[in-house]
N, C-alpha and C positions, 0 to 999 in steps of 0.2 A: 504493500500498498503507501502509497506518496501524496503529498502533501506540495501542491504547487498555490505560490502565497505571492502575488502581487501587491505592494504597496506604493500609494502614491501621495505625494504633497501637494495641495489644492491651495491659491490663494487664498484671502479671504476670496474678497470679488468677483471668486468665479464658483464659491461653494455651491450657494442654491441648484445654477446652474448644473454643478455634478453630482450633487443629491439628483438634482430629475433625470440626469442621464444614466447612472451606475446600475440602476434595477435592470433598467434592459439590459444594459448592455453583457450582464450578469448571465441573465436570464439566455439570452442570444449565448454564452460559454457553455453554458450547462446545459442547453437546447441539441449543441455538438454531437450529445451521445461518449463522452470522451471520459466524461466524472460522475461521482456514484453523488455527488455531495457539492453545495457551493453555501457560504456565507457571505456576509460583509460585515468587517466591523469597520469602527470611526471611533478614531479618539476627538481630546477637544483644542487639539492645535492642529486639524486640518488634514490632518493623516490619514487615507483609508486604503485600507485592506481586504483583499476581496483573496478567498482563499479555497481552492477545491479540489476533491480529491480522487486519486485514480488507483485504479485496480493493482495497476502494474507502468512499466515506464513505458512497455510500446502502447499503449493506450495515450500515453500525454506525449508523448514523441508524434505518433500521430495527426493528436492535435496542435502540435508545435508548424509539424510542416504541412498540415489540410487547411487548417483557420485561423490559428491566429497571425497567421500579415495580416488577412484584411480585417479582423477588426480590433489588431492594436493601429491599422491606418485608417481605418474609423475613429479611434479615441483622440487617434496625434491631431485628424483634421479638427475634431473640433475642441480640443483644449492640447495647442501649441505649445510649449515650452513647460508644459507641468513633469515634474521633479517621478520616474519610476524607478522602481527596483523589482527584481523578480526574483524568487527563491524554490529551491526544489530540496524539497525535504522525507528525508523517505526515515521510517522506524526504529530508529538503532536500540531500543529496550523497552520495553512494557515492566512496569513496578506492578 
């Protein structure tokens, strides 16, 4: 199981637009069928994180090659210059 996380810092003047946009964007990502779950987190300082759970690396690779370029381009066109960080996490240990 893998967690794919996207963290975005949104300037204050764009937050209302971002909050209107991101639920649909995450729904489009989830609709690719590559993820088992999706959640959006928000911090008080204008950071947003969307987190997705993929069953295995192959499914994530499929998302990244087939779907991510167009979805990323759409977000970049609507919100140029926002700060984006992406990470893939794999389960290391369950306690």
